[in-house]
C-alpha positions in Angstrom: 136.2 77.5 150.5 133.9 74.9 149.8 132.7 74.7 153.2 132.0 78.6 153.6 129.9 78.0 150.7 127.5 75.8 151.7 127.5 77.3 154.7 126.5 80.2 153.5 123.9 78.3 150.8 122.7 77.0 153.9 122.1 79.8 155.7 120.3 81.9 153.2 117.6 78.5 152.4 117.1 78.4 156.4 115.9 82.4 155.9 113.2 80.7 153.7 112.3 78.1 155.5 111.2 79.3 158.4 110.8 79.2 162.7 111.1 76.4 164.1 110.2 76.3 167.8 112.4 73.3 168.8 114.7 72.1 166.2 115.7 73.1 163.3 116.2 70.9 160.2 119.7 69.3 159.5 120.5 70.2 155.8 122.4 68.3 153.8 123.4 68.8 150.4 120.6 66.3 149.5 117.9 67.9 150.7 114.8 68.7 148.0 113.8 71.8 148.5 110.7 71.2 147.0 110.0 67.7 148.1 112.5 67.5 152.0 111.5 71.7 152.4 108.0 71.7 150.7 108.4 75.1 149.7 106.0 75.9 146.8 107.0 78.1 143.4 107.0 80.9 144.8 109.5 80.6 147.6 111.4 78.8 145.7 112.0 81.6 142.8 113.0 84.0 145.2 115.2 82.0 146.6 116.9 81.8 143.3 116.5 85.4 142.9 118.7 85.9 146.6 121.4 82.8 145.0 121.4 84.1 141.5 122.2 87.8 143.1 124.1 86.8 146.4 126.5 83.8 144.4 126.5 86.0 141.5 125.7 82.7 139.8 124.8 82.9 135.9 121.3 81.8 135.8 122.1 80.4 131.7 118.8 78.7 131.1 117.4 77.7 134.5 113.5 78.3 135.0 111.9 77.6 138.7 108.9 75.5 136.1 111.4 73.3 135.6 111.5 71.8 139.1 107.4 73.8 139.4 105.8 72.5 136.5 102.3 74.4 136.1 99.2 72.9 137.8 96.6 71.3 135.7 93.1 73.4 135.7 90.6 72.3 137.4 88.4 71.1 134.7 91.1 69.1 133.3 91.6 67.6 136.9 87.3 66.5 136.5 87.3 65.8 133.1 86.9 61.6 134.0 87.8 61.7 129.7 91.3 63.3 130.2 94.5 61.5 130.5 96.4 63.1 133.0 100.1 62.0 132.6 101.8 63.1 135.9 104.7 65.3 135.1 108.4 64.0 136.0 109.9 66.7 137.8 113.4 66.5 138.2 115.2 66.7 141.2 116.0 70.7 142.8 118.7 70.0 145.7 120.3 71.9 148.0 123.7 69.9 146.3 122.9 71.4 142.8 123.2 74.7 144.6 126.2 74.3 145.8 127.7 72.6 142.7 126.6 75.6 141.3 127.8 78.5 143.3 131.1 76.8 143.1 130.6 76.8 139.1 129.4 80.7 138.9 126.9 79.4 136.4 123.8 77.2 136.7 124.8 73.8 136.0 121.7 71.6 135.3 118.5 72.2 132.9 
């Protein structure tokens, strides 16, 4: 049953991951939605909306902003006196979706 959930999540992700002319990416629980698949915030938010609905997962405190913090303004970037802190972004992996789908609720902060 858990392999079925895993395959269904991979199928869902592939619908958002575009078309490949040669070979599809090999998906695994360790794949990061942001850094490995290069989803932007809108793509990831749309994926997650469908994920919560299709797998009947309670979203709890899930917020896409936790994984995609807002970009600093151009003024903040160009200001040489502004100390910019690089935000620490948590992992956002396919394994997190798989485990949450098995549990029926979003398991991560």
